[in-house]
C-alpha positions as protocol buffer text, in pm:
chain_id: "A"
residue {
  index: 1
  type: MET
  ca { x: -6716 y: -2025 z: -26941 }
}
residue {
  index: 2
  type: GLN
  ca { x: -6882 y: -1711 z: -26808 }
}
residue {
  index: 3
  type: GLY
  ca { x: -7224 y: -1553 z: -26829 }
}
residue {
  index: 4
  type: THR
  ca { x: -7459 y: -1298 z: -26676 }
}
residue {
  index: 5
  type: VAL
  ca { x: -7756 y: -1373 z: -26451 }
}
residue {
  index: 6
  type: ALA
  ca { x: -8073 y: -1308 z: -26653 }
}
residue {
  index: 7
  type: THR
  ca { x: -8326 y: -1450 z: -26405 }
}
residue {
  index: 8
  type: TYR
  ca { x: -8307 y: -1596 z: -26056 }
}
residue {
  index: 9
  type: ASP
  ca { x: -8582 y: -1733 z: -25830 }
}
residue {
  index: 10
  type: PRO
  ca { x: -8463 y: -1744 z: -25467 }
}
residue {
  index: 11
  type: GLU
  ca { x: -8745 y: -1979 z: -25367 }
}
residue {
  index: 12
  type: THR
  ca { x: -8653 y: -2252 z: -25617 }
}
residue {
  index: 13
  type: ARG
  ca { x: -8284 y: -2149 z: -25644 }
}
residue {
  index: 14
  type: THR
  ca { x: -8304 y: -2181 z: -26023 }
}
residue {
  index: 15
  type: GLY
  ca { x: -8266 y: -1934 z: -26304 }
}
residue {
  index: 16
  type: THR
  ca { x: -8119 y: -1853 z: -26642 }
}
residue {
  index: 17
  type: LEU
  ca { x: -7785 y: -1719 z: -26755 }
}
residue {
  index: 18
  type: LEU
  ca { x: -7705 y: -1523 z: -27069 }
}
residue {
  index: 19
  type: LEU
  ca { x: -7377 y: -1640 z: -27218 }
}
residue {
  index: 20
  type: ASP
  ca { x: -7136 y: -1410 z: -27399 }
}
residue {
  index: 21
  type: ASP
  ca { x: -7240 y: -1557 z: -27736 }
}
residue {
  index: 22
  type: GLY
  ca { x: -7606 y: -1467 z: -27669 }
}
residue {
  index: 23
  type: ALA
  ca { x: -7718 y: -1821 z: -27579 }
}
residue {
  index: 24
  type: THR
  ca { x: -7938 y: -1875 z: -27274 }
}
residue {
  index: 25
  type: VAL
  ca { x: -7864 y: -2151 z: -27022 }
}
residue {
  index: 26
  type: THR
  ca { x: -8101 y: -2265 z: -26746 }
}
residue {
  index: 27
  type: PHE
  ca { x: -7937 y: -2369 z: -26421 }
}
residue {
  index: 28
  type: PRO
  ca { x: -8083 y: -2616 z: -26170 }
}
residue {
  index: 29
  type: ALA
  ca { x: -8097 y: -2571 z: -25793 }
}
residue {
  index: 30
  type: ALA
  ca { x: -7816 y: -2827 z: -25753 }
}
residue {
  index: 31
  type: ALA
  ca { x: -7574 y: -2606 z: -25950 }
}
residue {
  index: 32
  type: PHE
  ca { x: -7663 y: -2306 z: -25734 }
}
residue {
  index: 33
  type: ASP
  ca { x: -7640 y: -2511 z: -25411 }
}
residue {
  index: 34
  type: ALA
  ca { x: -7293 y: -2637 z: -25510 }
}
residue {
  index: 35
  type: SER
  ca { x: -7173 y: -2279 z: -25545 }
}
residue {
  index: 36
  type: GLY
  ca { x: -7186 y: -2191 z: -25176 }
}
residue {
  index: 37
  type: LEU
  ca { x: -7348 y: -1859 z: -25269 }
}
residue {
  index: 38
  type: ARG
  ca { x: -7648 y: -1726 z: -25080 }
}
residue {
  index: 39
  type: LEU
  ca { x: -7811 y: -1532 z: -25364 }
}
residue {
  index: 40
  type: LEU
  ca { x: -7762 y: -1399 z: -25715 }
}
residue {
  index: 41
  type: ARG
  ca { x: -7843 y: -1055 z: -25851 }
}
residue {
  index: 42
  type: LEU
  ca { x: -7974 y: -985 z: -26199 }
}
residue {
  index: 43
  type: GLY
  ca { x: -7685 y: -872 z: -26418 }
}
residue {
  index: 44
  type: GLN
  ca { x: -7426 y: -1037 z: -26193 }
}
residue {
  index: 45
  type: ARG
  ca { x: -7132 y: -1198 z: -26372 }
}
residue {
  index: 46
  type: VAL
  ca { x: -7079 y: -1569 z: -26295 }
}
residue {
  index: 47
  type: ARG
  ca { x: -6856 y: -1856 z: -26403 }
}
residue {
  index: 48
  type: LEU
  ca { x: -7014 y: -2186 z: -26510 }
}
residue {
  index: 49
  type: GLU
  ca { x: -6853 y: -2520 z: -26432 }
}
residue {
  index: 50
  type: HIS
  ca { x: -6950 y: -2833 z: -26624 }
}
residue {
  index: 51
  type: ASP
  ca { x: -6872 y: -3201 z: -26565 }
}
residue {
  index: 52
  type: ALA
  ca { x: -6721 y: -3432 z: -26828 }
}
residue {
  index: 53
  type: ALA
  ca { x: -7069 y: -3498 z: -26972 }
}
residue {
  index: 54
  type: GLY
  ca { x: -7130 y: -3124 z: -27019 }
}
residue {
  index: 55
  type: THR
  ca { x: -7384 y: -3092 z: -26737 }
}
residue {
  index: 56
  type: LEU
  ca { x: -7379 y: -2761 z: -26550 }
}
residue {
  index: 57
  type: VAL
  ca { x: -7271 y: -2858 z: -26198 }
}
residue {
  index: 58
  type: ARG
  ca { x: -7172 y: -2532 z: -26030 }
}
residue {
  index: 59
  type: ILE
  ca { x: -7207 y: -2157 z: -26063 }
}
residue {
  index: 60
  type: THR
  ca { x: -6944 y: -1939 z: -25896 }
}
residue {
  index: 61
  type: LEU
  ca { x: -6828 y: -1581 z: -25903 }
}
residue {
  index: 62
  type: PRO
  ca { x: -6542 y: -1526 z: -26149 }
}
residue {
  index: 63
  type: THR
  ca { x: -6310 y: -1436 z: -25862 }
}
residue {
  index: 64
  type: PHE
  ca { x: -6372 y: -1766 z: -25674 }
}
residue {
  index: 65
  type: GLN
  ca { x: -6163 y: -2074 z: -25749 }
}
């Protein structure tokens, strides 16, 4: 699943993503920390990874595997 960064707070490492269907998803610091990224820019395209329970566990760039 992919989305676009709508908000990002570098101090808390949390933010919100706008999905392609118009839904908004909030991501926790743990999902950002698992990404290995240093920052996110508003409007940046990202890929969301969920665990078996549907919890957002990692945010990566679409080109990362």
